[in-house]
Wavefront OBJ file of the C-alpha trace (Angstrom):
o trace
v 41.122 12.078 -29.485
v 37.714 9.877 -29.054
v 38.335 10.068 -25.295
v 39.307 13.202 -24.851
v 36.151 14.665 -26.771
v 34.155 12.928 -25.127
v 35.501 13.682 -21.497
v 35.230 17.332 -22.345
v 31.747 16.951 -23.652
v 30.771 15.922 -19.889
v 32.615 18.330 -18.488
v 31.229 21.240 -20.183
v 27.641 19.587 -19.934
v 28.356 18.989 -15.646
v 29.814 22.629 -15.551
v 26.754 23.999 -17.757
v 24.204 22.335 -15.331
v 25.869 23.000 -12.142
v 26.387 26.839 -13.294
v 22.542 27.259 -13.721
v 20.991 24.839 -11.263
v 18.996 22.832 -13.935
v 18.892 20.087 -11.688
v 17.248 22.003 -8.944
v 14.631 23.770 -11.072
v 13.936 20.059 -12.195
v 13.733 19.284 -8.484
v 11.329 22.213 -7.368
v 9.164 21.580 -10.615
v 8.742 17.831 -9.279
v 7.616 19.307 -5.844
v 5.096 22.211 -7.136
v 3.653 19.684 -8.832
v 3.368 16.909 -6.413
v 2.136 19.776 -3.661
v -0.236 20.311 -6.213
v -2.012 17.115 -7.318
v -2.103 15.980 -3.440
v -3.936 19.297 -2.234
v -6.105 18.965 -5.546
v -6.624 15.104 -4.109
v -7.548 15.973 -1.000
v -10.372 18.415 -1.843
v -11.644 15.719 -4.242
v -11.644 13.263 -1.656
v -13.020 15.723 0.790
v -16.159 16.477 -1.866
v -16.893 12.308 -2.651
v -16.706 11.553 0.966
v -20.336 11.944 2.440
v -21.945 10.803 5.439
v -22.911 7.449 4.168
v -24.886 6.660 7.319
v -27.602 9.276 7.050
v -27.817 8.934 3.374
v -28.281 4.894 4.210
v -31.148 5.429 6.845
v -32.916 8.266 4.957
v -32.471 5.741 1.611
v -34.295 2.780 3.941
v -37.091 4.724 4.595
v -37.625 5.617 1.323
v -36.829 1.999 -0.286
v -39.357 0.340 2.370
v -41.871 3.299 1.553
v -41.939 1.934 -2.517
v -40.807 5.695 -3.060
v -37.840 5.074 -5.359
v -38.335 8.399 -6.858
v -37.450 9.982 -3.389
v -34.177 7.934 -3.225
v -33.120 8.429 -6.460
v -33.480 12.319 -5.552
v -31.841 11.478 -2.423
v -28.539 10.422 -3.872
v -28.724 13.331 -5.781
v -28.887 15.685 -3.061
v -25.678 13.783 -1.835
v -23.585 13.877 -4.834
v -20.725 11.740 -4.042
v -18.833 8.416 -4.792
v -21.200 6.260 -3.129
v -24.554 8.285 -3.371
v -23.412 8.071 -7.419
v -22.784 4.355 -7.425
v -26.465 3.485 -4.872
v -28.356 5.807 -7.852
v -26.989 3.640 -10.394
v -28.384 0.429 -8.321
v -31.621 2.182 -7.507
v -32.332 3.002 -11.047
v -32.191 -0.809 -12.116
v -34.383 -2.128 -9.513
v -36.900 -3.626 -11.368
v -34.444 -5.524 -13.038
v -33.321 -7.859 -10.274
v -30.417 -8.458 -7.656
v -27.822 -9.538 -10.721
v -28.484 -6.264 -12.789
v -28.280 -4.270 -9.370
v -25.405 -5.321 -8.324
v -23.579 -4.942 -12.006
v -24.834 -1.314 -12.665
v -23.044 -0.829 -9.285
v -19.976 -2.785 -9.564
v -19.237 -0.956 -13.067
v -20.189 2.663 -11.683
v -17.907 1.665 -8.784
v -15.189 0.599 -10.915
v -15.558 4.397 -12.259
v -15.988 6.385 -9.705
v -12.514 4.353 -7.563
v -10.777 5.532 -11.072
v -11.882 9.189 -10.479
v -10.278 9.109 -7.125
v -6.999 7.339 -7.460
v -6.592 9.831 -10.958
v -2.940 11.456 -10.938
v -2.394 10.153 -7.490
v 0.176 7.814 -9.555
v 1.836 11.081 -10.051
v 2.844 11.603 -6.500
v 4.325 7.727 -6.562
v 6.322 8.740 -10.252
v 7.885 11.593 -8.211
v 8.680 9.870 -5.047
v 11.070 7.506 -7.799
v 12.435 9.958 -9.877
v 13.041 13.015 -7.856
v 16.174 10.648 -5.575
v 17.191 9.883 -9.450
v 17.404 13.541 -10.698
v 19.097 14.552 -7.450
v 21.871 11.701 -7.944
v 22.428 12.933 -11.202
v 23.064 16.220 -9.720
v 25.560 15.175 -7.845
v 27.302 13.022 -10.476
v 27.447 15.943 -12.701
v 28.582 18.170 -9.674
v 31.694 15.733 -9.376
v 32.267 15.591 -13.269
v 32.890 19.263 -12.639
v 35.299 19.024 -9.718
v 37.011 16.281 -11.583
v 37.396 18.680 -14.586
v 38.753 21.658 -12.672
v 41.356 19.280 -10.987
v 42.327 18.088 -14.571
v 42.143 21.057 -16.057
v 44.204 22.675 -12.994
v 46.802 19.570 -12.273
v 45.454 19.787 -9.199
v 48.549 23.326 -8.634
v 46.403 26.236 -9.149
v 42.705 25.161 -8.289
v 41.348 26.392 -4.940
v 39.801 24.755 -2.101
v 36.826 26.785 -2.935
v 36.440 25.531 -6.198
v 36.386 21.772 -5.223
v 34.219 22.849 -2.776
v 31.140 24.417 -3.969
v 31.373 21.818 -7.060
v 31.029 19.229 -3.979
v 28.472 21.446 -2.057
v 26.166 21.359 -5.334
v 26.455 17.535 -6.058
v 25.653 16.757 -2.344
v 22.631 19.388 -2.443
v 20.964 17.846 -5.845
v 20.801 14.773 -3.697
v 19.803 16.040 -0.412
v 17.031 18.432 -2.590
v 15.789 14.722 -4.339
v 15.554 13.117 -1.508
v 13.363 16.152 0.573
v 11.051 16.182 -2.448
v 11.003 12.018 -2.699
v 10.301 11.299 1.236
v 6.910 13.786 1.051
v 5.636 12.604 -2.290
v 6.167 8.855 -0.632
v 4.124 9.671 2.507
v 1.121 11.689 0.269
v 0.996 9.025 -1.773
v 0.020 6.353 0.931
v -2.256 8.812 2.655
v -3.909 9.291 -0.740
v -4.356 5.679 -1.276
v -5.132 4.711 1.841
v -8.133 7.279 1.691
v -9.498 5.910 -1.511
v -8.989 2.502 -0.012
v -11.425 3.345 3.267
v -13.536 5.062 0.593
v -14.100 2.117 -1.611
v -14.543 -0.547 1.802
v -17.452 1.995 2.825
v -18.634 1.608 -0.893
v -18.697 -1.986 -0.750
v -20.451 -2.151 2.437
v -23.280 0.805 1.808
v -23.658 -1.151 -1.942
v -24.415 -3.976 -0.341
v -27.112 -2.941 2.500
v -28.824 -1.162 -0.822
v -29.154 -4.364 -2.769
v -30.802 -6.463 0.392
v -33.006 -3.338 0.583
v -34.126 -3.393 -2.960
v -34.565 -7.338 -3.772
v -36.227 -7.869 0.253
v -39.678 -7.169 -1.124
v -38.932 -9.376 -4.288
v -37.642 -12.423 -2.083
v -40.081 -12.276 0.735
v -42.952 -13.100 -1.065
l 1 2 3 4 5 6 7 8 9 10 11 12 13 14 15 16 17 18 19 20 21 22 23 24 25 26 27 28 29 30 31 32 33 34 35 36 37 38 39 40 41 42 43 44 45 46 47 48 49 50 51 52 53 54 55 56 57 58 59 60 61 62 63 64 65 66 67 68 69 70 71 72 73 74 75 76 77 78 79 80 81 82 83 84 85 86 87 88 89 90 91 92 93 94 95 96 97 98 99 100 101 102 103 104 105 106 107 108 109 110 111 112 113 114 115 116 117 118 119 120 121 122 123 124 125 126 127 128 129 130 131 132 133 134 135 136 137 138 139 140 141 142 143 144 145 146 147 148 149 150 151 152 153 154 155 156 157 158 159 160 161 162 163 164 165 166 167 168 169 170 171 172 173 174 175 176 177 178 179 180 181 182 183 184 185 186 187 188 189 190 191 192 193 194 195 196 197 198 199 200 201 202 203 204 205 206 207 208 209 210 211 212 213 214 215 216 217 218
């Protein structure tokens, strides 16, 4: 009795999920979440990625004149990851190179964490979407075999088997359709963050040299 009860439970579960397309709904929700996160990250990265060349030229002019207040104002005028990091170092300009670098490094960790926020969810969606689709496939096959068993392979129609098999394959395809763009979106976001990070490191190093050069020159 126990094996029969377990089989009936899985058969009922598979039929219920297939009937209400719950698996496809979950995959659809994953797709919407992925699109929303990708758009939000694109907008955020576009906002924090500023023209560092122009900022660096203006900062060099202000720092060489000894106008630290203007240098801070220039950073505040162009809010972004690079300017926030540079600003934190400029504020520590009187405390020496080590304090400047430590301040920039700490602020850099914060800015990178902000840029990477929610991007990991895209990776999670890329991994679980195919698994959810595979679950739908398994449940579809359970439904098909359940109908075959109940009908003893006599009264069951090819249409019923075809519907169950179609649902089983559609869920797998839907999972892959969501997972593939999610992988591409995640890697694109990661590459953008890495590019901005390299730009931050190069710009920060130049600003540190500008701030500490007068001190080392004499």
